C-alpha positions in Angstrom: -9.4 3.0 31.3 -6.7 1.2 29.3 -4.8 -1.4 31.3 -1.1 -1.9 31.1 -1.3 -5.1 29.0 -3.5 -3.4 26.4 -1.2 -0.3 26.4 1.8 -2.6 25.7 0.0 -3.7 22.6 -1.3 -0.3 21.5 2.0 1.6 21.9 4.1 -0.4 19.4 1.1 -0.4 17.0 0.9 3.4 17.3 4.6 3.6 16.7 4.2 1.5 13.6 1.6 3.9 12.4 3.8 6.9 13.0 6.6 5.2 11.1 4.3 4.6 8.1 3.0 8.2 8.3 6.5 9.6 8.4 7.1 8.7 4.7 3.7 8.2 3.3 2.4 11.7 4.0 5.3 13.1 1.9 5.0 10.6 -0.9 1.2 10.8 -0.9 1.3 14.5 -1.8 3.6 13.7 -4.7 1.3 10.9 -5.8 -1.6 13.4 -6.0 0.6 15.9 -7.8 1.5 13.4 -10.4 -2.1 12.2 -10.7 -1.2 8.5 -10.2 -3.5 7.7 -7.4 -3.5 4.0 -7.7 0.2 3.5 -7.9 0.3 2.7 -4.1 -2.3 0.0 -4.5 -0.6 -1.4 -7.5 2.9 -1.5 -5.9 1.5 -2.8 -2.6 -0.4 -5.5 -4.4 2.7 -6.5 -6.4 4.7 -6.7 -3.2 2.0 -8.8 -1.7 2.4 -11.3 -4.6 6.1 -11.5 -3.8 5.2 -12.3 -0.2 2.8 -15.0 -1.4 5.5 -16.5 -3.7 7.9 -16.6 -0.7 5.2 -18.3 1.4 4.1 -21.0 -1.0 7.7 -21.9 -2.1 9.0 -23.9 0.9 12.6 -23.6 -0.3 12.3 -19.8 -0.4 10.5 -19.7 2.9 13.5 -21.1 4.7 15.8 -18.4 3.3 16.6 -15.6 5.8 14.4 -12.5 5.5 12.6 -13.9 2.4 9.5 -12.2 3.7 11.2 -8.9 3.1 13.5 -9.2 0.1 11.1 -11.3 -2.0 8.3 -8.7 -1.9 11.0 -6.0 -2.4 12.1 -7.7 -5.6 8.6 -7.8 -6.9 8.0 -4.2 -5.9 11.2 -3.0 -7.6 10.2 -4.9 -10.8 6.8 -3.2 -10.7 8.3 0.2 -10.0 10.8 -0.3 -12.9 8.0 -1.1 -15.3 5.8 1.8 -14.2 8.8 4.1 -14.5 9.4 2.9 -18.0 5.7 3.3 -18.9 5.7 6.9 -17.4 8.1 8.0 -20.1 6.2 6.5 -23.0 2.5 6.4 -22.1 2.1 9.4 -19.8 -1.5 10.1 -20.7 -2.5 6.5 -20.1 -0.3 5.8 -17.1 -3.1 5.7 -14.6 -4.9 3.1 -16.7 -1.8 0.9 -16.9 -1.3 1.2 -13.2 -4.9 0.1 -12.6 -4.3 -2.9 -14.9 -1.2 -3.7 -12.8 -3.3 -3.7 -9.6 -6.0 -6.0 -11.0 -3.5 -8.4 -12.6 -1.6 -8.6 -9.3 -4.7 -9.2 -7.3 -5.8 -12.0 -9.7 -2.3 -13.5 -9.5 -2.5 -13.5 -5.7 -5.8 -15.3 -5.8 -4.6 -17.9 -8.3 -1.4 -18.6 -6.4 -3.4 -19.2 -3.2 -6.3 -21.1 -4.8 -5.1 -24.5 -3.5 -3.5 -23.3 -0.3 -5.7 -24.3 2.8 -4.5 -21.2 4.6 -4.6 -19.0 1.5 -7.6 -17.0 2.6 -6.1 -16.2 5.9 -2.8 -15.1 4.4 -4.6 -12.9 1.8 -6.6 -11.3 4.6 -3.4 -10.6 6.6 -1.8 -8.9 3.6 -4.8 -6.8 2.9 -5.9 -5.9 6.4 -2.5 -6.0 8.0 -1.6 -7.0 11.5 -0.7 -3.7 13.0 -1.8 -4.8 16.5 0.8 -7.5 16.5 3.6 -5.1 15.7 6.5 -5.4 18.2 9.3 -3.0 19.0 12.1 -5.2 17.5 10.0 -5.4 14.3 10.0 -1.6 13.9 13.8 -1.2 14.1 14.7 -2.0 10.4 11.7 -0.1 8.9 12.5 2.8 11.2 16.2 3.0 10.0 15.1 2.7 6.3 12.4 5.4 6.6 14.7 7.7 8.4 17.4 7.3 5.7 14.8 8.0 3.0 13.5 11.1 4.8 17.1 12.4 5.2 17.7 11.8 1.5 14.5 13.6 0.5 15.4 16.6 2.8 18.9 16.8 1.3 17.7 16.3 -2.3 14.0 17.1 -2.6 14.3 17.1 -6.3 14.3 13.2 -6.2 10.6 13.3 -5.7 10.2 14.9 -9.2 12.4 12.3 -11.1 12.0 8.7 -11.9 13.9 7.6 -8.8 10.7 8.4 -7.0 9.2 5.1 -8.2 12.0 3.1 -6.6 12.0 5.0 -3.3 8.2 4.4 -3.4 8.7 0.7 -3.9 11.1 0.4 -0.9 8.6 2.3 1.4 5.6 0.4 0.2 7.3 -3.0 0.6 8.1 -2.4 4.3 4.7 -0.8 5.0 2.7 -3.7 3.6 4.6 -6.0 6.0 3.7 -3.6 8.9 0.1 -2.5 8.2 -1.3 -4.2 5.1 -2.4 -3.0 1.7 -5.5 -1.1 2.7 -3.8 1.0 5.3 -0.9 1.7 2.9 -3.3 3.2 0.4 -5.3 5.1 3.1 -2.2 6.6 4.7 -0.8 7.8 1.4 -4.0 9.3 0.0 -6.3 10.5 2.8 -4.0 12.9 4.6 -2.7 14.3 1.3 -6.3 14.6 -0.1 -7.5 16.4 3.1 -5.0 19.2 2.5 -4.9 19.2 -1.3 -6.9 22.5 -1.5 -5.0 24.1 1.4 -3.2 27.2 0.2 -1.5 28.3 3.4 1.7 27.4 5.1 2.3 24.2 7.0 0.4 21.9 4.7 2.7 19.0 5.4 2.4 19.5 9.2 -1.4 19.5 9.0 -1.4 16.4 6.9 0.7 14.6 9.5 -1.8 15.8 12.2 -4.7 14.3 10.1 -2.9 11.0 10.0 -1.9 10.9 13.7 -5.5 11.6 14.7 -6.8 8.9 12.4 -4.3 6.3 13.7 -4.9 7.3 17.4 -8.7 7.1 17.2 -8.6 4.0 15.0 -6.5 2.1 17.5 -8.6 3.2 20.5 -11.9 2.3 18.7 -10.5 -1.1 17.8 -9.4 -1.7 21.4 -12.6 -0.4 22.9 -15.1 -2.2 20.7 -13.0 -5.3 19.7 -13.1 -4.4 16.0 -10.5 -5.1 13.3 -7.7 -2.6 13.8 -6.9 -2.0 10.1 -10.5 -1.3 9.2 -11.0 0.9 12.3 -7.9 3.0 11.4 -9.0 3.4 7.8 -12.4 4.5 8.9 -11.0 7.0 11.4 -8.5 8.3 8.9 -11.4 8.9 6.5 -13.4 10.8 9.1 -10.3 12.8 10.1 -9.6 13.7 6.5 -13.2 14.6 5.7 -13.4 17.0 8.7 -10.1 18.6 7.8 -11.2 19.0 4.1 -14.5 20.6 5.3 -12.6 23.0 7.6 -10.2 23.9 4.8 -13.1 24.6 2.4 -14.9 26.7 5.0 -11.8 28.7 5.8 -11.1 29.4 2.1 -14.7 30.6 1.5 -14.6 32.8 4.6 -11.4 34.5 3.5 
C-alpha cells in the first residue's frame, strides 16, 4: 500500500514522465522513419555538455536559468550541424551522429575530470532525477511541450523538414533536465519500435500506452524495491515494448 508521502513523490514524477512521453512518442516515430536512431543520444549528450559547462563555470552558474539556456545553446548548435550534414552526407549521417555522441561523451568526461563532484553530476545527467521532479518544475516544460504539439498538429509537415532538428533540440534539452539521457533515448525509441511493424489504425495511441505502462510500472518497482528510478523505468519500458512487439507480430501472422 502506497502511503501519502510516497504518493506525493510519485505523482509529480509520473507527470514528468507523461510530459516527456507527450512529445517523444511523436518524435520517436519520425526518428525511426528517418533512420537516425542515435540522434537523440547525440543531442542529449551535447545538451549535457552544455549543462556541465554551466556547472563548472562559476560566473555562468550565477546567471539566471543557465542550467536551461546553456544546454539549449549547445543542443541548437548540435542540431544545426546535424541539419547541415543531413543535406550533404545523407548516406553517412548516422555515422556522423554516432561520432557526435562519442565526442560529446568524451568532452563531458574531460570537463569533469578534475571536479570532485564530477562523477555525481555525470550520473545525474545520465540517469536523471525523475523522482525529485516537483510540480513547479514541470510548468515551463509543460508549456513548451504543449506549444510544440499544437504546432505539429497545425503543421505536421514540419516533421519532414529540417526544422525537425531544432524542435528536437528544444524537446531534448528540457527532457534531459527532467529525466536524464538514458530515459530520453528509451522514451523516444522503445514505444516507436514497439509499434513500428503495426499496420492498423491508432499506432500513435498504442505507442503512448506502451510508454505509460513502462513509466507506471518503473516508478512502482523503483518505490517498492528501492531501486534507481531511471534504470527501473528503462527496464519496464523495454519489457512493455517487447510484449507489445510480440503481440503485434502474433496478430499480423494470425491475420
